[in-house]
C-alpha positions in Angstrom: 235.6 37.6 -5.4 232.4 39.0 -3.7 233.5 42.6 -4.2 233.3 42.2 -8.0 230.0 42.9 -9.8 227.2 40.4 -10.0 225.2 39.9 -13.2 221.9 38.9 -11.7 220.7 42.4 -10.8 221.7 42.1 -7.1 224.0 45.1 -7.5 220.9 47.3 -8.0 219.9 46.6 -4.4 220.4 49.2 -1.7 223.9 48.8 -0.2 224.5 51.8 2.1 222.1 54.1 4.0 223.8 57.3 5.2 222.3 60.5 6.4 219.0 59.6 4.8 220.5 58.8 1.4 220.6 55.4 -0.2 223.4 54.0 -2.4 223.1 50.9 -4.5 226.0 48.5 -4.9 226.4 49.8 -8.4 226.5 53.4 -7.1 229.3 52.5 -4.6 231.3 50.5 -7.2 231.1 53.3 -9.7 232.4 55.9 -7.2 235.3 53.7 -6.2 236.2 52.6 -9.7 236.2 56.3 -10.9 238.6 57.3 -8.0 241.2 54.7 -9.1 240.6 54.7 -12.8 244.2 55.8 -13.6 245.9 54.1 -10.6 248.5 51.4 -10.9 248.9 48.5 -8.5 250.4 50.0 -5.3 249.7 50.5 -1.6 246.8 52.9 -0.9 246.6 54.1 2.7 243.0 54.9 3.6 242.2 57.0 6.6 239.0 55.4 7.6 235.8 56.7 9.0 232.3 55.2 8.7 231.2 57.0 5.5 230.2 56.0 2.0 233.4 57.6 0.7 235.6 55.2 2.9 233.6 52.2 1.7 233.7 53.2 -1.9 237.5 53.9 -1.7 238.1 50.5 0.0 236.1 48.6 -2.6 237.5 50.6 -5.5 241.0 49.7 -4.4 240.2 46.0 -4.1 238.4 46.0 -7.5 241.4 47.7 -9.2 243.9 45.3 -7.7 245.5 47.9 -5.4 246.4 47.0 -1.9 244.4 49.0 0.7 246.0 49.7 4.1 243.2 50.6 6.5 244.2 52.9 9.3 242.2 54.9 11.9 241.1 58.2 10.6 241.6 59.7 14.1 245.3 58.7 14.3 247.5 61.4 15.7 249.7 63.2 13.2 252.8 61.6 14.8 251.3 58.1 14.3 250.2 58.8 10.8 253.7 60.0 9.8 255.3 56.9 11.3 253.1 54.7 9.2 253.7 56.7 6.1 257.4 56.7 6.7 257.4 52.9 7.2 255.5 52.1 3.9 255.8 55.2 1.7 252.4 54.3 0.1 251.9 55.7 -3.4 248.4 56.8 -2.7 246.5 58.1 0.3 242.8 58.6 0.7 242.2 61.3 3.3 240.1 64.4 4.0 240.5 66.8 1.1 241.5 69.6 3.6 244.6 67.7 4.8 248.1 68.7 3.8 250.5 65.8 3.4 254.2 66.3 2.8 255.4 64.6 -0.5 251.8 64.1 -1.6 249.5 66.1 -4.0 245.8 65.7 -4.6 245.0 63.7 -7.8 241.3 62.9 -7.5 238.2 63.7 -5.4 235.4 61.6 -3.8 233.0 63.8 -1.8 234.9 65.2 1.2 237.8 62.9 0.5 240.7 63.3 -1.8 243.1 60.8 -3.5 246.6 62.0 -2.8 249.5 60.7 -4.9 253.1 60.7 -3.9 255.1 63.3 -5.8 258.4 61.4 -5.6 257.7 57.8 -6.3 259.3 55.0 -4.4 259.6 51.6 -6.0 257.9 49.0 -3.7 257.6 45.4 -4.7 254.3 43.7 -3.8 253.7 40.0 -3.6 251.2 39.0 -6.3 248.8 37.5 -3.7 248.9 40.5 -1.3 245.4 42.1 -1.2 245.0 43.9 2.1 247.0 45.4 5.0 245.4 45.8 8.5 247.4 47.2 11.4 247.6 44.8 14.3 247.1 47.6 16.8 244.3 49.9 15.9 244.9 52.9 18.2 248.7 53.2 18.8 249.9 53.9 15.3 252.1 50.8 15.4 253.0 50.3 11.7 253.0 46.5 12.1 250.4 45.1 9.7 248.8 41.7 8.9 249.2 40.7 5.2 246.0 39.2 3.9 245.2 37.7 0.5 241.9 37.8 -1.4 241.5 34.1 -0.7 241.9 34.7 3.1 239.2 37.3 3.1 236.9 35.3 0.9 237.3 32.1 2.9 236.6 33.7 6.2 233.6 35.7 4.9 232.0 32.5 3.4 232.4 30.8 6.8 230.8 33.6 8.7 228.0 34.1 6.3 227.3 30.3 6.5 227.0 30.0 10.3 225.2 33.3 10.7 222.8 32.4 7.9 223.2 35.8 6.2 220.8 36.7 3.4 220.2 39.7 1.2 217.3 40.7 3.3 219.5 41.5 6.3 220.3 45.0 7.5 223.5 45.6 9.4 224.8 48.8 11.1 228.3 50.2 11.4 228.7 50.2 15.2 232.4 49.2 14.8 235.2 51.0 12.8 236.3 49.7 9.4 240.0 49.8 10.2 239.2 47.2 13.0 239.1 43.7 11.5 235.8 42.8 13.3 234.1 45.9 11.9 235.5 45.2 8.5 234.2 41.6 8.6 230.7 42.9 9.2 231.1 45.0 6.1 232.4 42.0 4.2 229.5 39.8 5.3 227.0 42.5 4.2 228.6 42.7 0.8 228.9 38.9 0.3 225.1 38.5 1.0 224.3 41.7 -1.0 222.5 42.9 2.2 222.2 46.5 3.4 224.3 48.5 5.9 223.3 51.6 7.8 226.3 53.9 8.2 226.8 56.0 11.3 229.7 57.2 13.4 227.6 58.0 16.4 228.4 56.5 19.7 226.1 53.8 21.2 225.7 56.2 24.1 223.8 58.6 21.8 220.1 57.8 22.1 219.5 58.9 18.5 221.5 56.0 17.2 218.9 53.6 18.7 216.1 55.5 17.1 217.8 55.3 13.8 218.4 51.5 14.2 214.7 51.1 14.9 213.6 53.3 12.0 215.8 51.5 9.5 214.7 48.1 10.8 218.2 46.9 11.5 218.4 43.1 11.8 222.0 42.5 12.8 224.0 44.1 15.6 227.8 43.4 16.2 229.6 44.6 19.3 232.6 44.3 21.6 232.3 43.9 25.4 232.0 47.6 25.9 228.9 47.6 23.6 227.2 45.0 25.7 228.2 46.6 29.0 226.5 49.7 27.7 223.5 47.8 26.4 222.9 46.3 29.8 222.0 49.9 30.9 219.9 50.7 27.9 216.4 49.5 27.3 215.9 48.6 23.7 212.4 49.3 22.3 210.1 46.4 21.5 210.2 47.6 17.8 214.0 47.4 17.7 214.0 43.9 19.3 211.2 42.8 16.9 213.4 43.7 13.9 216.5 41.9 15.2 217.5 38.5 13.8 221.1 38.1 14.9 223.5 39.7 17.5 227.2 38.9 17.6 229.9 39.6 20.3 233.6 39.4 19.8 236.7 41.6 20.4 237.4 40.4 23.9 236.1 38.4 26.8 232.6 39.2 28.1 231.9 38.1 31.6 230.0 34.8 31.7 227.2 36.4 33.7 226.7 39.0 31.0 226.8 36.3 28.3 224.1 34.5 30.1 222.0 37.6 30.5 222.2 38.6 26.8 221.7 35.1 25.5 218.5 34.8 27.5 217.4 38.4 26.8 217.7 38.0 23.0 216.4 34.4 23.1 213.2 35.7 24.7 212.7 37.9 21.7 213.6 35.2 19.1 217.0 36.7 18.3 220.1 34.5 17.9 223.1 35.5 20.0 226.6 34.4 19.0 229.7 34.7 21.1 232.7 34.7 18.8 236.5 34.7 18.9 239.1 35.7 16.4 242.3 37.6 15.5 243.2 39.9 12.7 245.6 37.3 11.5 242.6 35.0 10.7 240.8 37.6 8.6 239.5 37.7 11.5 237.3 34.8 12.7 238.5 31.6 14.4 235.5 30.3 16.3 231.9 30.8 17.3 229.4 29.4 19.9 226.2 28.0 18.3 223.4 29.7 20.2 221.8 26.3 21.0 224.9 25.4 23.0 225.7 28.7 24.6 224.5 27.9 28.1 225.9 24.4 28.1 229.3 25.8 27.0 229.1 29.1 29.0 232.6 30.7 29.1 233.7 29.0 25.9 234.5 30.8 22.6 233.1 27.9 20.6 234.0 25.7 17.8 236.2 26.5 14.8 234.5 28.3 11.9 233.6 26.1 8.9 236.7 25.0 7.1 239.0 25.6 10.1 240.6 23.4 12.8 241.7 24.1 16.4 244.6 22.2 17.9 246.9 22.4 20.9 250.2 23.6 19.5 252.4 21.5 21.8 250.8 18.2 21.0 249.0 18.7 17.7 245.9 17.1 19.3 242.4 18.5 19.0 241.8 17.9 22.8 243.8 19.2 25.7 245.4 22.4 27.1 248.2 24.6 25.8 248.8 27.3 23.1 245.9 27.4 20.7 246.9 26.6 17.1 244.3 27.5 14.4 244.6 26.0 10.9 242.5 27.2 8.0 242.3 28.9 4.6 241.6 32.3 6.3 245.1 32.4 8.0 247.0 35.4 6.7 250.4 35.3 5.0 252.2 36.9 7.9 253.2 40.3 9.1 254.8 43.5 7.7 256.5 46.3 9.5 257.8 48.2 6.5 257.6 48.4 2.7 260.5 45.8 2.5 258.1 43.1 3.9 255.5 43.5 1.2 257.1 41.2 -1.3 257.2 38.3 1.2 255.2 35.2 0.4 253.1 33.0 2.7 255.1 32.6 5.9 252.2 31.2 8.0 251.3 28.4 5.6 247.7 28.2 6.9 248.8 27.9 10.6 248.2 30.5 13.2 249.9 30.2 16.6 247.5 32.5 18.4 249.5 33.3 21.5 246.4 32.4 23.6 246.5 29.5 26.1 243.3 27.4 25.7 241.5 24.3 26.7 239.8 22.2 24.0 237.2 19.8 25.3 236.0 16.5 23.8 233.3 18.3 21.8 235.8 20.6 20.2 234.8 23.7 22.2 237.6 26.2 23.0 238.0 28.0 26.2 240.7 30.7 26.4 242.5 30.6 29.8 245.4 33.1 29.3 247.4 35.3 27.0 251.0 34.6 25.9 251.9 38.1 24.6 251.6 41.6 25.9 248.5 42.6 24.0 245.3 43.9 25.6 242.0 44.9 24.2 240.7 48.4 24.7 237.0 48.4 23.8 237.7 45.7 21.3 240.8 47.1 19.7 244.1 45.3 20.1 246.9 47.3 21.7 250.5 46.3 21.9 251.7 47.4 25.3 255.4 47.1 24.3 254.8 49.4 21.4 253.0 52.0 23.5 255.8 51.9 26.0 258.4 52.3 23.3 256.7 55.3 21.9 256.4 57.1 25.2 260.0 56.3 26.1 261.2 57.7 22.8 259.7 61.0 23.8 261.8 61.0 27.0 259.3 59.6 29.4 260.7 57.1 31.9 257.8 54.7 32.2 256.5 51.1 32.2 253.2 50.4 30.5 250.9 47.7 31.9 247.3 46.8 31.1 244.3 44.5 31.2 241.0 44.3 29.4 239.8 47.9 28.9 242.6 49.3 31.1 246.0 50.8 30.2 248.2 52.2 32.9 251.4 54.3 32.4 253.6 53.9 35.5 256.1 56.7 36.0 258.8 57.1 38.6 258.7 60.9 38.5 256.0 63.1 40.1 255.2 65.0 36.9 252.0 63.2 36.0 250.9 66.1 33.8 253.8 65.6 31.4 252.9 61.9 31.1 249.3 62.8 30.4 250.4 65.1 27.6 252.6 62.4 26.2 249.6 60.1 26.1 247.4 62.7 24.4 250.1 63.6 21.8 250.8 60.1 20.7 247.6 58.1 21.1 243.8 58.6 20.9 242.9 56.4 23.8 239.6 57.2 25.5 240.2 58.9 28.9 238.2 56.1 30.6 240.7 53.4 29.7 244.1 55.1 30.1 245.6 56.6 33.2 248.9 57.6 34.7 250.1 56.4 38.1 253.2 57.4 40.0 255.4 54.8 41.6 258.3 55.7 43.9 260.6 53.5 41.8 260.0 51.6 38.6 260.7 48.0 39.7 263.1 45.9 37.6 263.7 42.1 37.6 267.0 40.6 38.4 267.8 40.7 34.7 267.3 44.5 34.7 264.0 44.3 32.8 260.8 46.0 33.7 259.0 44.0 36.4 255.5 43.9 34.9 254.2 41.4 37.4 255.0 43.5 40.4 253.4 46.6 38.9 250.4 44.6 37.7 249.8 43.2 41.2 250.0 46.7 42.6 247.9 48.7 40.1 245.6 46.3 38.1 
């Protein structure tokens, strides 16, 4: 696999640039290998940030045959404890200053420590299980996607092929690594033995664009929020002159913005790709070739190399209905607890996406609706049912609704402050995307279930 060493000298190349320091591939591999030198195959939960230590720990776990579980390093304590309780991982990589009940430090990597469980729990792992990624990045929902090494490798090969990635490219960590899109950018970089600039700065920070210019970054990857922000920022000519490729995924971007950015980057000789995917596909499903972007405006493109798109109801490659994706990058299935980790391949290469789509005669996919109650908040999938369940378990009478970049907690009581505190205690949603509204009564359907339609019509 591409995270193993190469013998042609490519691993002497610069891999990571962070705070002015450069790390070769060999440097990072050695750090990760040393951290897990005495570890046995087990789950290792990694609290992720965008640092060399996180990258080294992740690759060290993969190279040792451990199963990394990547979670948001900013998870609330409640959410982290729920996840630990569900999976009882043997190892946790976290800031060294943390205290974790039932875990003791047993290794150090910079500011991170490797914590090992003091009372071991016997967890059976399927032989093909290689990686666990939560399906909902910000809520602490313990449900994860179970990926194999072949899933990761197949998807990465496809992306590298259509993006034309080479070892001369320089990427930048604008997206978190616990998010499957951000992780795929890291995978692409490693596969091509290219270079990545690490930063945890916001794209609203002007200094990040100065750094991107100085480090001659060639590839930018962003979610709709990234491009909505870019619309208001004037990139320097030097920055644009360095760029080779820009990719957008993580949610729908308005067609007028797609048109704007395609033209903007095309005028500077930069290829602009609209893409679509799901964590369950490791994570890429389709892309729009830049040469057809205007002709197919609004489409999410054609399947990645090696994949097929079908209408689930008919099995046909043209028509309208639920999108079914078939490919070697489709995961084995889901896990919600340690008991699910010994399961085999439940999906068998077929992913029923839950998205309603049209597929035209040229094989281009257009998403027209969503089957399940998931939304994207700045590119991160959020399960509205889980968020509602967490708030209700804390005694809050509420209904949670949402749309792209908007989550609304509807309460039937006047105490909005209590609801705001419940949001803050359980989640780390940015204030701009989550709000509390008071409804005189919380409407129910005739079956006594929450009436999401009525509330959505009123508040969304």
